[in-house]
mmCIF file as Biopython writes it, N, C-alpha, C and O atoms, coordinates in Angstrom:
data_model
#
loop_
_atom_site.group_PDB
_atom_site.id
_atom_site.type_symbol
_atom_site.label_atom_id
_atom_site.label_alt_id
_atom_site.label_comp_id
_atom_site.label_asym_id
_atom_site.label_entity_id
_atom_site.label_seq_id
_atom_site.pdbx_PDB_ins_code
_atom_site.Cartn_x
_atom_site.Cartn_y
_atom_site.Cartn_z
_atom_site.occupancy
_atom_site.B_iso_or_equiv
_atom_site.auth_seq_id
_atom_site.auth_asym_id
_atom_site.pdbx_PDB_model_num
ATOM 1   N N  . MET A ? 1  ? 106.040 120.878 90.439  1.0 0.0 1  A 1 
ATOM 2   C CA . MET A ? 1  ? 104.726 120.282 90.263  1.0 0.0 1  A 1 
ATOM 3   C C  . MET A ? 1  ? 104.081 120.905 89.027  1.0 0.0 1  A 1 
ATOM 4   O O  . MET A ? 1  ? 103.853 122.114 88.981  1.0 0.0 1  A 1 
ATOM 5   N N  . SER A ? 2  ? 103.798 120.098 88.055  1.0 0.0 2  A 1 
ATOM 6   C CA . SER A ? 2  ? 103.121 120.582 86.850  1.0 0.0 2  A 1 
ATOM 7   C C  . SER A ? 2  ? 101.617 120.496 87.061  1.0 0.0 2  A 1 
ATOM 8   O O  . SER A ? 2  ? 101.145 119.910 88.035  1.0 0.0 2  A 1 
ATOM 9   N N  . SER A ? 3  ? 100.875 121.086 86.134  1.0 0.0 3  A 1 
ATOM 10  C CA . SER A ? 3  ? 99.416  121.074 86.275  1.0 0.0 3  A 1 
ATOM 11  C C  . SER A ? 3  ? 98.868  119.649 86.289  1.0 0.0 3  A 1 
ATOM 12  O O  . SER A ? 3  ? 97.776  119.417 86.806  1.0 0.0 3  A 1 
ATOM 13  N N  . ASN A ? 4  ? 99.606  118.696 85.733  1.0 0.0 4  A 1 
ATOM 14  C CA . ASN A ? 4  ? 99.171  117.298 85.773  1.0 0.0 4  A 1 
ATOM 15  C C  . ASN A ? 4  ? 99.330  116.695 87.162  1.0 0.0 4  A 1 
ATOM 16  O O  . ASN A ? 4  ? 98.783  115.631 87.453  1.0 0.0 4  A 1 
ATOM 17  N N  . ASP A ? 5  ? 100.090 117.389 88.028  1.0 0.0 5  A 1 
ATOM 18  C CA . ASP A ? 5  ? 100.358 116.875 89.366  1.0 0.0 5  A 1 
ATOM 19  C C  . ASP A ? 5  ? 99.438  117.452 90.434  1.0 0.0 5  A 1 
ATOM 20  O O  . ASP A ? 5  ? 99.553  117.079 91.602  1.0 0.0 5  A 1 
ATOM 21  N N  . TRP A ? 6  ? 98.531  118.351 90.068  1.0 0.0 6  A 1 
ATOM 22  C CA . TRP A ? 6  ? 97.637  118.914 91.075  1.0 0.0 6  A 1 
ATOM 23  C C  . TRP A ? 6  ? 96.763  117.798 91.618  1.0 0.0 6  A 1 
ATOM 24  O O  . TRP A ? 6  ? 96.498  116.818 90.922  1.0 0.0 6  A 1 
ATOM 25  N N  . PRO A ? 7  ? 96.313  117.943 92.861  1.0 0.0 7  A 1 
ATOM 26  C CA . PRO A ? 7  ? 95.517  116.862 93.460  1.0 0.0 7  A 1 
ATOM 27  C C  . PRO A ? 7  ? 94.172  116.686 92.775  1.0 0.0 7  A 1 
ATOM 28  O O  . PRO A ? 7  ? 93.692  117.565 92.059  1.0 0.0 7  A 1 
ATOM 29  N N  . LYS A ? 8  ? 93.592  115.546 93.011  1.0 0.0 8  A 1 
ATOM 30  C CA . LYS A ? 8  ? 92.203  115.329 92.601  1.0 0.0 8  A 1 
ATOM 31  C C  . LYS A ? 8  ? 91.376  116.084 93.635  1.0 0.0 8  A 1 
ATOM 32  O O  . LYS A ? 8  ? 91.474  115.812 94.832  1.0 0.0 8  A 1 
ATOM 33  N N  . TRP A ? 9  ? 90.567  117.024 93.180  1.0 0.0 9  A 1 
ATOM 34  C CA . TRP A ? 9  ? 89.829  117.893 94.099  1.0 0.0 9  A 1 
ATOM 35  C C  . TRP A ? 9  ? 88.634  117.158 94.678  1.0 0.0 9  A 1 
ATOM 36  O O  . TRP A ? 9  ? 87.873  116.519 93.952  1.0 0.0 9  A 1 
ATOM 37  N N  . VAL A ? 10 ? 88.475  117.254 96.001  1.0 0.0 10 A 1 
ATOM 38  C CA . VAL A ? 10 ? 87.367  116.593 96.694  1.0 0.0 10 A 1 
ATOM 39  C C  . VAL A ? 10 ? 86.598  117.599 97.549  1.0 0.0 10 A 1 
ATOM 40  O O  . VAL A ? 10 ? 87.137  118.620 97.977  1.0 0.0 10 A 1 
ATOM 41  N N  . ARG A ? 11 ? 85.345  117.287 97.781  1.0 0.0 11 A 1 
ATOM 42  C CA . ARG A ? 11 ? 84.487  118.095 98.647  1.0 0.0 11 A 1 
ATOM 43  C C  . ARG A ? 11 ? 84.712  117.674 100.101 1.0 0.0 11 A 1 
ATOM 44  O O  . ARG A ? 11 ? 85.432  116.714 100.377 1.0 0.0 11 A 1 
ATOM 45  N N  . ASP A ? 12 ? 84.082  118.408 101.029 1.0 0.0 12 A 1 
ATOM 46  C CA . ASP A ? 12 ? 84.204  118.074 102.450 1.0 0.0 12 A 1 
ATOM 47  C C  . ASP A ? 12 ? 83.714  116.664 102.759 1.0 0.0 12 A 1 
ATOM 48  O O  . ASP A ? 12 ? 84.172  116.044 103.719 1.0 0.0 12 A 1 
ATOM 49  N N  . ASP A ? 13 ? 82.782  116.153 101.947 1.0 0.0 13 A 1 
ATOM 50  C CA . ASP A ? 13 ? 82.270  114.796 102.178 1.0 0.0 13 A 1 
ATOM 51  C C  . ASP A ? 13 ? 83.104  113.735 101.443 1.0 0.0 13 A 1 
ATOM 52  O O  . ASP A ? 13 ? 82.714  112.569 101.373 1.0 0.0 13 A 1 
ATOM 53  N N  . ASN A ? 14 ? 84.259  114.154 100.896 1.0 0.0 14 A 1 
ATOM 54  C CA . ASN A ? 14 ? 85.209  113.295 100.173 1.0 0.0 14 A 1 
ATOM 55  C C  . ASN A ? 14 ? 84.735  112.852 98.799  1.0 0.0 14 A 1 
ATOM 56  O O  . ASN A ? 14 ? 85.384  112.014 98.174  1.0 0.0 14 A 1 
ATOM 57  N N  . SER A ? 15 ? 83.627  113.386 98.312  1.0 0.0 15 A 1 
ATOM 58  C CA . SER A ? 15 ? 83.229  113.089 96.935  1.0 0.0 15 A 1 
ATOM 59  C C  . SER A ? 15 ? 84.093  113.931 95.997  1.0 0.0 15 A 1 
ATOM 60  O O  . SER A ? 15 ? 84.496  115.045 96.332  1.0 0.0 15 A 1 
ATOM 61  N N  . VAL A ? 16 ? 84.365  113.385 94.833  1.0 0.0 16 A 1 
ATOM 62  C CA . VAL A ? 16 ? 85.270  114.031 93.882  1.0 0.0 16 A 1 
ATOM 63  C C  . VAL A ? 16 ? 84.552  115.142 93.124  1.0 0.0 16 A 1 
ATOM 64  O O  . VAL A ? 16 ? 83.419  114.971 92.674  1.0 0.0 16 A 1 
ATOM 65  N N  . VAL A ? 17 ? 85.227  116.287 92.989  1.0 0.0 17 A 1 
ATOM 66  C CA . VAL A ? 17 ? 84.727  117.375 92.144  1.0 0.0 17 A 1 
ATOM 67  C C  . VAL A ? 17 ? 85.062  116.976 90.713  1.0 0.0 17 A 1 
ATOM 68  O O  . VAL A ? 17 ? 86.227  116.992 90.315  1.0 0.0 17 A 1 
ATOM 69  N N  . SER A ? 18 ? 84.048  116.621 89.946  1.0 0.0 18 A 1 
ATOM 70  C CA . SER A ? 18 ? 84.295  116.070 88.611  1.0 0.0 18 A 1 
ATOM 71  C C  . SER A ? 18 ? 83.869  116.989 87.478  1.0 0.0 18 A 1 
ATOM 72  O O  . SER A ? 18 ? 84.118  116.682 86.312  1.0 0.0 18 A 1 
ATOM 73  N N  . CYS A ? 19 ? 83.235  118.103 87.793  1.0 0.0 19 A 1 
ATOM 74  C CA . CYS A ? 19 ? 82.817  119.043 86.755  1.0 0.0 19 A 1 
ATOM 75  C C  . CYS A ? 19 ? 84.056  119.550 86.016  1.0 0.0 19 A 1 
ATOM 76  O O  . CYS A ? 19 ? 84.951  120.142 86.621  1.0 0.0 19 A 1 
ATOM 77  N N  . THR A ? 20 ? 84.098  119.315 84.719  1.0 0.0 20 A 1 
ATOM 78  C CA . THR A ? 20 ? 85.263  119.669 83.906  1.0 0.0 20 A 1 
ATOM 79  C C  . THR A ? 20 ? 85.618  121.139 84.038  1.0 0.0 20 A 1 
ATOM 80  O O  . THR A ? 20 ? 86.794  121.482 84.154  1.0 0.0 20 A 1 
ATOM 81  N N  . GLU A ? 21 ? 84.628  122.004 84.022  1.0 0.0 21 A 1 
ATOM 82  C CA . GLU A ? 21 ? 84.890  123.448 84.105  1.0 0.0 21 A 1 
ATOM 83  C C  . GLU A ? 21 ? 85.464  123.828 85.466  1.0 0.0 21 A 1 
ATOM 84  O O  . GLU A ? 21 ? 86.369  124.659 85.540  1.0 0.0 21 A 1 
ATOM 85  N N  . LYS A ? 22 ? 84.954  123.235 86.543  1.0 0.0 22 A 1 
ATOM 86  C CA . LYS A ? 22 ? 85.477  123.522 87.883  1.0 0.0 22 A 1 
ATOM 87  C C  . LYS A ? 22 ? 86.927  123.066 87.997  1.0 0.0 22 A 1 
ATOM 88  O O  . LYS A ? 22 ? 87.771  123.790 88.525  1.0 0.0 22 A 1 
ATOM 89  N N  . VAL A ? 23 ? 87.212  121.873 87.505  1.0 0.0 23 A 1 
ATOM 90  C CA . VAL A ? 23 ? 88.581  121.351 87.551  1.0 0.0 23 A 1 
ATOM 91  C C  . VAL A ? 23 ? 89.506  122.223 86.710  1.0 0.0 23 A 1 
ATOM 92  O O  . VAL A ? 23 ? 90.645  122.479 87.099  1.0 0.0 23 A 1 
ATOM 93  N N  . LYS A ? 24 ? 89.020  122.675 85.562  1.0 0.0 24 A 1 
ATOM 94  C CA . LYS A ? 24 ? 89.812  123.553 84.691  1.0 0.0 24 A 1 
ATOM 95  C C  . LYS A ? 24 ? 90.156  124.857 85.405  1.0 0.0 24 A 1 
ATOM 96  O O  . LYS A ? 24 ? 91.298  125.312 85.351  1.0 0.0 24 A 1 
ATOM 97  N N  . VAL A ? 25 ? 89.172  125.459 86.075  1.0 0.0 25 A 1 
ATOM 98  C CA . VAL A ? 25 ? 89.410  126.710 86.807  1.0 0.0 25 A 1 
ATOM 99  C C  . VAL A ? 25 ? 90.415  126.489 87.931  1.0 0.0 25 A 1 
ATOM 100 O O  . VAL A ? 25 ? 91.321  127.302 88.118  1.0 0.0 25 A 1 
ATOM 101 N N  . MET A ? 26 ? 90.269  125.403 88.680  1.0 0.0 26 A 1 
ATOM 102 C CA . MET A ? 26 ? 91.211  125.104 89.766  1.0 0.0 26 A 1 
ATOM 103 C C  . MET A ? 26 ? 92.622  124.919 89.219  1.0 0.0 26 A 1 
ATOM 104 O O  . MET A ? 26 ? 93.583  125.415 89.808  1.0 0.0 26 A 1 
ATOM 105 N N  . THR A ? 27 ? 92.757  124.213 88.104  1.0 0.0 27 A 1 
ATOM 106 C CA . THR A ? 27 ? 94.068  124.002 87.487  1.0 0.0 27 A 1 
ATOM 107 C C  . THR A ? 27 ? 94.680  125.326 87.063  1.0 0.0 27 A 1 
ATOM 108 O O  . THR A ? 27 ? 95.854  125.585 87.329  1.0 0.0 27 A 1 
ATOM 109 N N  . GLU A ? 28 ? 93.894  126.163 86.406  1.0 0.0 28 A 1 
ATOM 110 C CA . GLU A ? 28 ? 94.403  127.471 85.973  1.0 0.0 28 A 1 
ATOM 111 C C  . GLU A ? 28 ? 94.807  128.323 87.170  1.0 0.0 28 A 1 
ATOM 112 O O  . GLU A ? 28 ? 95.857  128.966 87.146  1.0 0.0 28 A 1 
ATOM 113 N N  . ASN A ? 29 ? 93.978  128.336 88.223  1.0 0.0 29 A 1 
ATOM 114 C CA . ASN A ? 29 ? 94.301  129.117 89.417  1.0 0.0 29 A 1 
ATOM 115 C C  . ASN A ? 29 ? 95.610  128.651 90.047  1.0 0.0 29 A 1 
ATOM 116 O O  . ASN A ? 29 ? 96.453  129.473 90.404  1.0 0.0 29 A 1 
ATOM 117 N N  . PHE A ? 30 ? 95.782  127.348 90.183  1.0 0.0 30 A 1 
ATOM 118 C CA . PHE A ? 30 ? 96.986  126.833 90.817  1.0 0.0 30 A 1 
ATOM 119 C C  . PHE A ? 30 ? 98.216  127.004 89.934  1.0 0.0 30 A 1 
ATOM 120 O O  . PHE A ? 30 ? 99.311  127.237 90.446  1.0 0.0 30 A 1 
ATOM 121 N N  . ASP A ? 31 ? 98.056  126.895 88.626  1.0 0.0 31 A 1 
ATOM 122 C CA . ASP A ? 31 ? 99.173  127.178 87.720  1.0 0.0 31 A 1 
ATOM 123 C C  . ASP A ? 31 ? 99.630  128.629 87.883  1.0 0.0 31 A 1 
ATOM 124 O O  . ASP A ? 31 ? 100.828 128.904 87.939  1.0 0.0 31 A 1 
ATOM 125 N N  . GLU A ? 32 ? 98.664  129.560 87.960  1.0 0.0 32 A 1 
ATOM 126 C CA . GLU A ? 32 ? 98.997  130.975 88.131  1.0 0.0 32 A 1 
ATOM 127 C C  . GLU A ? 32 ? 99.654  131.227 89.483  1.0 0.0 32 A 1 
ATOM 128 O O  . GLU A ? 32 ? 100.652 131.943 89.566  1.0 0.0 32 A 1 
ATOM 129 N N  . LEU A ? 33 ? 99.092  130.638 90.547  1.0 0.0 33 A 1 
ATOM 130 C CA . LEU A ? 33 ? 99.679  130.804 91.876  1.0 0.0 33 A 1 
ATOM 131 C C  . LEU A ? 33 ? 101.107 130.281 91.928  1.0 0.0 33 A 1 
ATOM 132 O O  . LEU A ? 33 ? 101.986 130.906 92.521  1.0 0.0 33 A 1 
ATOM 133 N N  . LYS A ? 34 ? 101.331 129.134 91.305  1.0 0.0 34 A 1 
ATOM 134 C CA . LYS A ? 34 ? 102.679 128.569 91.298  1.0 0.0 34 A 1 
ATOM 135 C C  . LYS A ? 34 ? 103.651 129.519 90.617  1.0 0.0 34 A 1 
ATOM 136 O O  . LYS A ? 34 ? 104.757 129.729 91.115  1.0 0.0 34 A 1 
ATOM 137 N N  . GLN A ? 35 ? 103.258 130.095 89.490  1.0 0.0 35 A 1 
ATOM 138 C CA . GLN A ? 35 ? 104.151 130.997 88.768  1.0 0.0 35 A 1 
ATOM 139 C C  . GLN A ? 35 ? 104.420 132.269 89.568  1.0 0.0 35 A 1 
ATOM 140 O O  . GLN A ? 35 ? 105.554 132.746 89.602  1.0 0.0 35 A 1 
ATOM 141 N N  . ILE A ? 36 ? 103.396 132.824 90.210  1.0 0.0 36 A 1 
ATOM 142 C CA . ILE A ? 36 ? 103.581 134.025 91.028  1.0 0.0 36 A 1 
ATOM 143 C C  . ILE A ? 36 ? 104.503 133.724 92.208  1.0 0.0 36 A 1 
ATOM 144 O O  . ILE A ? 36 ? 105.395 134.514 92.516  1.0 0.0 36 A 1 
ATOM 145 N N  . ALA A ? 37 ? 104.291 132.581 92.870  1.0 0.0 37 A 1 
ATOM 146 C CA . ALA A ? 37 ? 105.145 132.205 93.997  1.0 0.0 37 A 1 
ATOM 147 C C  . ALA A ? 37 ? 106.578 131.966 93.535  1.0 0.0 37 A 1 
ATOM 148 O O  . ALA A ? 37 ? 107.524 132.350 94.223  1.0 0.0 37 A 1 
ATOM 149 N N  . GLN A ? 38 ? 106.746 131.334 92.375  1.0 0.0 38 A 1 
ATOM 150 C CA . GLN A ? 38 ? 108.087 131.101 91.823  1.0 0.0 38 A 1 
ATOM 151 C C  . GLN A ? 38 ? 108.785 132.428 91.546  1.0 0.0 38 A 1 
ATOM 152 O O  . GLN A ? 38 ? 109.960 132.595 91.872  1.0 0.0 38 A 1 
ATOM 153 N N  . ASP A ? 39 ? 108.062 133.370 90.944  1.0 0.0 39 A 1 
ATOM 154 C CA . ASP A ? 39 ? 108.632 134.690 90.655  1.0 0.0 39 A 1 
ATOM 155 C C  . ASP A ? 39 ? 109.038 135.402 91.943  1.0 0.0 39 A 1 
ATOM 156 O O  . ASP A ? 39 ? 110.108 136.007 92.006  1.0 0.0 39 A 1 
ATOM 157 N N  . ALA A ? 40 ? 108.184 135.332 92.975  1.0 0.0 40 A 1 
ATOM 158 C CA . ALA A ? 40 ? 108.495 135.980 94.252  1.0 0.0 40 A 1 
ATOM 159 C C  . ALA A ? 40 ? 109.728 135.346 94.892  1.0 0.0 40 A 1 
ATOM 160 O O  . ALA A ? 40 ? 110.585 136.051 95.425  1.0 0.0 40 A 1 
ATOM 161 N N  . LEU A ? 41 ? 109.818 134.015 94.840  1.0 0.0 41 A 1 
ATOM 162 C CA . LEU A ? 41 ? 110.981 133.323 95.392  1.0 0.0 41 A 1 
ATOM 163 C C  . LEU A ? 41 ? 112.249 133.752 94.671  1.0 0.0 41 A 1 
ATOM 164 O O  . LEU A ? 41 ? 113.249 134.080 95.309  1.0 0.0 41 A 1 
ATOM 165 N N  . GLU A ? 42 ? 112.210 133.751 93.354  1.0 0.0 42 A 1 
ATOM 166 C CA . GLU A ? 42 ? 113.386 134.134 92.574  1.0 0.0 42 A 1 
ATOM 167 C C  . GLU A ? 42 ? 113.782 135.581 92.834  1.0 0.0 42 A 1 
ATOM 168 O O  . GLU A ? 42 ? 114.970 135.881 92.955  1.0 0.0 42 A 1 
ATOM 169 N N  . ASP A ? 43 ? 112.800 136.489 92.923  1.0 0.0 43 A 1 
ATOM 170 C CA . ASP A ? 43 ? 113.110 137.886 93.226  1.0 0.0 43 A 1 
ATOM 171 C C  . ASP A ? 43 ? 113.795 137.999 94.582  1.0 0.0 43 A 1 
ATOM 172 O O  . ASP A ? 43 ? 114.797 138.699 94.722  1.0 0.0 43 A 1 
ATOM 173 N N  . GLY A ? 44 ? 113.251 137.308 95.578  1.0 0.0 44 A 1 
ATOM 174 C CA . GLY A ? 44 ? 113.857 137.337 96.907  1.0 0.0 44 A 1 
ATOM 175 C C  . GLY A ? 44 ? 115.286 136.828 96.893  1.0 0.0 44 A 1 
ATOM 176 O O  . GLY A ? 44 ? 116.171 137.427 97.504  1.0 0.0 44 A 1 
ATOM 177 N N  . LEU A ? 45 ? 115.511 135.723 96.195  1.0 0.0 45 A 1 
ATOM 178 C CA . LEU A ? 45 ? 116.859 135.157 96.122  1.0 0.0 45 A 1 
ATOM 179 C C  . LEU A ? 45 ? 117.814 136.108 95.419  1.0 0.0 45 A 1 
ATOM 180 O O  . LEU A ? 45 ? 118.961 136.257 95.839  1.0 0.0 45 A 1 
ATOM 181 N N  . LEU A ? 46 ? 117.351 136.757 94.347  1.0 0.0 46 A 1 
ATOM 182 C CA . LEU A ? 46 ? 118.194 137.728 93.646  1.0 0.0 46 A 1 
ATOM 183 C C  . LEU A ? 46 ? 118.525 138.924 94.529  1.0 0.0 46 A 1 
ATOM 184 O O  . LEU A ? 46 ? 119.570 139.553 94.361  1.0 0.0 46 A 1 
ATOM 185 N N  . MET A ? 47 ? 117.631 139.241 95.476  1.0 0.0 47 A 1 
ATOM 186 C CA . MET A ? 47 ? 117.868 140.354 96.396  1.0 0.0 47 A 1 
ATOM 187 C C  . MET A ? 47 ? 118.559 139.882 97.671  1.0 0.0 47 A 1 
ATOM 188 O O  . MET A ? 47 ? 118.611 140.601 98.669  1.0 0.0 47 A 1 
ATOM 189 N N  . GLU A ? 48 ? 119.091 138.653 97.620  1.0 0.0 48 A 1 
ATOM 190 C CA . GLU A ? 48 ? 119.901 138.048 98.682  1.0 0.0 48 A 1 
ATOM 191 C C  . GLU A ? 48 ? 119.125 137.751 99.959  1.0 0.0 48 A 1 
ATOM 192 O O  . GLU A ? 48 ? 119.705 137.713 101.044 1.0 0.0 48 A 1 
ATOM 193 N N  . VAL A ? 49 ? 117.809 137.538 99.836  1.0 0.0 49 A 1 
ATOM 194 C CA . VAL A ? 49 ? 117.010 137.090 100.971 1.0 0.0 49 A 1 
ATOM 195 C C  . VAL A ? 49 ? 117.252 135.590 101.129 1.0 0.0 49 A 1 
ATOM 196 O O  . VAL A ? 49 ? 117.374 134.869 100.138 1.0 0.0 49 A 1 
ATOM 197 N N  . SER A ? 50 ? 117.319 135.131 102.359 1.0 0.0 50 A 1 
ATOM 198 C CA . SER A ? 50 ? 117.512 133.714 102.643 1.0 0.0 50 A 1 
ATOM 199 C C  . SER A ? 50 ? 116.409 132.883 101.983 1.0 0.0 50 A 1 
ATOM 200 O O  . SER A ? 50 ? 115.229 133.226 102.063 1.0 0.0 50 A 1 
ATOM 201 N N  . GLU A ? 51 ? 116.807 131.791 101.334 1.0 0.0 51 A 1 
ATOM 202 C CA . GLU A ? 51 ? 115.815 130.909 100.709 1.0 0.0 51 A 1 
ATOM 203 C C  . GLU A ? 51 ? 114.837 130.379 101.749 1.0 0.0 51 A 1 
ATOM 204 O O  . GLU A ? 51 ? 113.632 130.328 101.503 1.0 0.0 51 A 1 
ATOM 205 N N  . GLN A ? 52 ? 115.354 129.984 102.913 1.0 0.0 52 A 1 
ATOM 206 C CA . GLN A ? 52 ? 114.468 129.445 103.947 1.0 0.0 52 A 1 
ATOM 207 C C  . GLN A ? 52 ? 113.472 130.495 104.418 1.0 0.0 52 A 1 
ATOM 208 O O  . GLN A ? 52 ? 112.305 130.183 104.655 1.0 0.0 52 A 1 
ATOM 209 N N  . GLN A ? 53 ? 113.930 131.750 104.557 1.0 0.0 53 A 1 
ATOM 210 C CA . GLN A ? 53 ? 113.012 132.805 104.972 1.0 0.0 53 A 1 
ATOM 211 C C  . GLN A ? 53 ? 111.930 133.028 103.914 1.0 0.0 53 A 1 
ATOM 212 O O  . GLN A ? 53 ? 110.766 133.236 104.255 1.0 0.0 53 A 1 
ATOM 213 N N  . MET A ? 54 ? 112.305 132.985 102.642 1.0 0.0 54 A 1 
ATOM 214 C CA . MET A ? 54 ? 111.319 133.147 101.571 1.0 0.0 54 A 1 
ATOM 215 C C  . MET A ? 54 ? 110.281 132.024 101.625 1.0 0.0 54 A 1 
ATOM 216 O O  . MET A ? 54 ? 109.080 132.275 101.524 1.0 0.0 54 A 1 
ATOM 217 N N  . ARG A ? 55 ? 110.750 130.794 101.783 1.0 0.0 55 A 1 
ATOM 218 C CA . ARG A ? 55 ? 109.825 129.660 101.844 1.0 0.0 55 A 1 
ATOM 219 C C  . ARG A ? 55 ? 108.903 129.770 103.058 1.0 0.0 55 A 1 
ATOM 220 O O  . ARG A ? 55 ? 107.702 129.519 102.960 1.0 0.0 55 A 1 
ATOM 221 N N  . ASP A ? 56 ? 109.475 130.146 104.200 1.0 0.0 56 A 1 
ATOM 222 C CA . ASP A ? 56 ? 108.669 130.311 105.413 1.0 0.0 56 A 1 
ATOM 223 C C  . ASP A ? 56 ? 107.618 131.403 105.223 1.0 0.0 56 A 1 
ATOM 224 O O  . ASP A ? 56 ? 106.472 131.246 105.643 1.0 0.0 56 A 1 
ATOM 225 N N  . ALA A ? 57 ? 108.010 132.512 104.587 1.0 0.0 57 A 1 
ATOM 226 C CA . ALA A ? 57 ? 107.077 133.622 104.362 1.0 0.0 57 A 1 
ATOM 227 C C  . ALA A ? 57 ? 105.942 133.200 103.431 1.0 0.0 57 A 1 
ATOM 228 O O  . ALA A ? 57 ? 104.789 133.573 103.648 1.0 0.0 57 A 1 
ATOM 229 N N  . LEU A ? 58 ? 106.265 132.425 102.395 1.0 0.0 58 A 1 
ATOM 230 C CA . LEU A ? 58 ? 105.223 131.944 101.483 1.0 0.0 58 A 1 
ATOM 231 C C  . LEU A ? 58 ? 104.264 130.995 102.204 1.0 0.0 58 A 1 
ATOM 232 O O  . LEU A ? 58 ? 103.055 131.043 101.977 1.0 0.0 58 A 1 
ATOM 233 N N  . HIS A ? 59 ? 104.799 130.136 103.069 1.0 0.0 59 A 1 
ATOM 234 C CA . HIS A ? 59 ? 103.942 129.245 103.861 1.0 0.0 59 A 1 
ATOM 235 C C  . HIS A ? 59 ? 103.038 130.056 104.784 1.0 0.0 59 A 1 
ATOM 236 O O  . HIS A ? 59 ? 101.851 129.761 104.916 1.0 0.0 59 A 1 
ATOM 237 N N  . GLN A ? 60 ? 103.607 131.079 105.422 1.0 0.0 60 A 1 
ATOM 238 C CA . GLN A ? 60 ? 102.808 131.927 106.316 1.0 0.0 60 A 1 
ATOM 239 C C  . GLN A ? 60 ? 101.701 132.634 105.549 1.0 0.0 60 A 1 
ATOM 240 O O  . GLN A ? 60 ? 100.589 132.795 106.053 1.0 0.0 60 A 1 
ATOM 241 N N  . LEU A ? 61 ? 102.009 133.053 104.335 1.0 0.0 61 A 1 
ATOM 242 C CA . LEU A ? 61 ? 101.007 133.716 103.500 1.0 0.0 61 A 1 
ATOM 243 C C  . LEU A ? 61 ? 99.819  132.787 103.254 1.0 0.0 61 A 1 
ATOM 244 O O  . LEU A ? 61 ? 98.667  133.192 103.408 1.0 0.0 61 A 1 
ATOM 245 N N  . VAL A ? 62 ? 100.098 131.561 102.876 1.0 0.0 62 A 1 
ATOM 246 C CA . VAL A ? 62 ? 99.023  130.590 102.629 1.0 0.0 62 A 1 
ATOM 247 C C  . VAL A ? 62 ? 98.259  130.308 103.923 1.0 0.0 62 A 1 
ATOM 248 O O  . VAL A ? 62 ? 97.030  130.241 103.923 1.0 0.0 62 A 1 
ATOM 249 N N  . ASP A ? 63 ? 98.990  130.146 105.018 1.0 0.0 63 A 1 
ATOM 250 C CA . ASP A ? 63 ? 98.339  129.858 106.298 1.0 0.0 63 A 1 
ATOM 251 C C  . ASP A ? 63 ? 97.436  131.002 106.759 1.0 0.0 63 A 1 
ATOM 252 O O  . ASP A ? 63 ? 96.511  130.778 107.539 1.0 0.0 63 A 1 
ATOM 253 N N  . SER A ? 64 ? 97.692  132.220 106.288 1.0 0.0 64 A 1 
ATOM 254 C CA . SER A ? 64 ? 96.904  133.379 106.720 1.0 0.0 64 A 1 
ATOM 255 C C  . SER A ? 64 ? 95.641  133.592 105.879 1.0 0.0 64 A 1 
ATOM 256 O O  . SER A ? 64 ? 94.840  134.473 106.190 1.0 0.0 64 A 1 
ATOM 257 N N  . LEU A ? 65 ? 95.455  132.803 104.826 1.0 0.0 65 A 1 
ATOM 258 C CA . LEU A ? 65 ? 94.267  132.958 103.988 1.0 0.0 65 A 1 
ATOM 259 C C  . LEU A ? 65 ? 93.007  132.644 104.793 1.0 0.0 65 A 1 
ATOM 260 O O  . LEU A ? 65 ? 92.999  131.738 105.627 1.0 0.0 65 A 1 
ATOM 261 N N  . ILE A ? 66 ? 91.953  133.399 104.533 1.0 0.0 66 A 1 
ATOM 262 C CA . ILE A ? 66 ? 90.701  133.262 105.276 1.0 0.0 66 A 1 
ATOM 263 C C  . ILE A ? 66 ? 89.625  132.674 104.366 1.0 0.0 66 A 1 
ATOM 264 O O  . ILE A ? 66 ? 89.460  133.108 103.226 1.0 0.0 66 A 1 
ATOM 265 N N  . ASN A ? 67 ? 88.905  131.699 104.872 1.0 0.0 67 A 1 
ATOM 266 C CA . ASN A ? 67 ? 87.787  131.099 104.145 1.0 0.0 67 A 1 
ATOM 267 C C  . ASN A ? 67 ? 86.537  131.946 104.384 1.0 0.0 67 A 1 
ATOM 268 O O  . ASN A ? 67 ? 85.966  131.897 105.474 1.0 0.0 67 A 1 
ATOM 269 N N  . PRO A ? 68 ? 86.099  132.726 103.380 1.0 0.0 68 A 1 
ATOM 270 C CA . PRO A ? 68 ? 84.913  133.562 103.579 1.0 0.0 68 A 1 
ATOM 271 C C  . PRO A ? 68 ? 83.613  132.755 103.567 1.0 0.0 68 A 1 
ATOM 272 O O  . PRO A ? 68 ? 82.548  133.292 103.870 1.0 0.0 68 A 1 
ATOM 273 N N  . TYR A ? 69 ? 83.697  131.476 103.220 1.0 0.0 69 A 1 
ATOM 274 C CA . TYR A ? 69 ? 82.513  130.619 103.129 1.0 0.0 69 A 1 
ATOM 275 C C  . TYR A ? 69 ? 82.461  129.607 104.263 1.0 0.0 69 A 1 
ATOM 276 O O  . TYR A ? 69 ? 81.724  128.624 104.184 1.0 0.0 69 A 1 
ATOM 277 N N  . ASN A ? 70 ? 83.235  129.837 105.315 1.0 0.0 70 A 1 
ATOM 278 C CA . ASN A ? 70 ? 83.345  128.897 106.427 1.0 0.0 70 A 1 
ATOM 279 C C  . ASN A ? 70 ? 81.967  128.544 106.977 1.0 0.0 70 A 1 
ATOM 280 O O  . ASN A ? 70 ? 81.160  129.418 107.294 1.0 0.0 70 A 1 
ATOM 281 N N  . LYS A ? 71 ? 81.720  127.252 107.081 1.0 0.0 71 A 1 
ATOM 282 C CA . LYS A ? 71 ? 80.436  126.752 107.584 1.0 0.0 71 A 1 
ATOM 283 C C  . LYS A ? 71 ? 80.546  126.523 109.085 1.0 0.0 71 A 1 
ATOM 284 O O  . LYS A ? 71 ? 80.520  125.382 109.547 1.0 0.0 71 A 1 
ATOM 285 N N  . ALA A ? 72 ? 80.668  127.594 109.835 1.0 0.0 72 A 1 
ATOM 286 C CA . ALA A ? 72 ? 80.864  127.481 111.290 1.0 0.0 72 A 1 
ATOM 287 C C  . ALA A ? 72 ? 79.583  127.187 112.023 1.0 0.0 72 A 1 
ATOM 288 O O  . ALA A ? 72 ? 79.587  127.064 113.247 1.0 0.0 72 A 1 
#
């Protein structure tokens, strides 16, 4: 997935986040995350860790993220 493939960002009310600077920051953040995750996957594979285990661990990492702004 290239930076051109990132989703169109939407708010909780489904309105589109259209501020150029906000979209730019989101694109940069996701580009960086993708590269870090790719590097971690490759390192794991080079150290003979199962590809499936690496993918599962990366999914678990994302699933464990906490929203500090949760509107509970």
